[in-house]
Structures are given as structure tokens and as C-alpha cells.
N, C-alpha and C positions, 0 to 999 in steps of 0.2 A: 460589661457584665450583661448577660442575656436575661430577659424577663421570663419567668417560668410560671406555669399555672399548675396547681395541684389537682389531682384526680382521685376519686374514690371509686374503685372498680369492684363490683360484686360478681362473683363467678359461681358456676355450678360444680366444677371439678378443678383440682389443682393442675391438671394437664395443660390448661391454657396459660399458665404462668410464664412459660417459655416464650410464647408469642407476645405477651404483655411486656416482657423484658426487652424484646427486640424493638418494639414500638415506642417505649417510654423509658424513663429513668426510674426503675422500680426501687422503692426505698423500704417498703415493709409489706408483709403479707401474713395473714392468719389463716391457716388451713382449716381450723375448727369452725371459725365464724365465716369463712369463705369470702374474705374481702382483701383488697390490696390498696396500698397508697403509692401513687407514682406522680412524677412530675414531667411536664412537657413544655417545650419552648412555646411562647405565645404565638409565634408566627405559624407553627405547625399544629396548633390546637385543633382547628376545625377538621383538618385532614385525619389526624390521629383519632379524634373523637368518633368520626364516621367509621374508621376501620375497626375500632374497639367494639362499637355497637353491632357491627356485622359479624363479629366472631361468634362461633357456635355456642361455646360454653360460658359466655358472658351474659349475666342477667341484666345488669344495669350499670351505667356509667354516670357519675355525678361530678360536677366541678366543685372543688373545695370552696366552702363558704368563707373560709379564712382569707382567701385571696380576693374576694369580691369587695368592691369599693363601699357598698352600703352596709357591709357587715363590719362592726367596729368592736374591738375589745380594749378595755381600759386596764392596762397593767399597773397603773399607779394607784391602786386601791389602798387606802389607809385605814 
């Protein structure tokens, strides 16, 4: 099983979604709020991150905090 990293991509126009699909495993997008959630293999993260930030209609790219080691969620709340 390959390790993947989550990305949150903020864009200006939905025209860029096709390019995002080619570079990543696009899982969800919201055209009204103009953001997308995608996954990338950890090996390719740096390369894909650079390519996404260079795209014309992309405002910002963030790594998902859920995947970070210092971010912890306790699901066993009683």
C-alpha cells in the first residue's frame, strides 16, 4: 500500500480542475467555495506541489493537517 498525502487546493476558476485531476487523485471539489481535496503519493508530493503552485488559476495549496504527525484527533471520546 502506498502512503498518500492529502492536499487542499484553492482555485480561482473551475477551469483548472482538469489539470488538477491529471496531477492528483481528485476526490472532492466545491465550485461555489472554490476548493478541492486531492491525494498524492508521498514520493511525488514535492514535484506535484510545485506544479500545482505554478498553475495560473490556483490561489493556494495546503497540505492536509489530518496527515501531519503533530496533529492528533482522539476518536475515542466518551
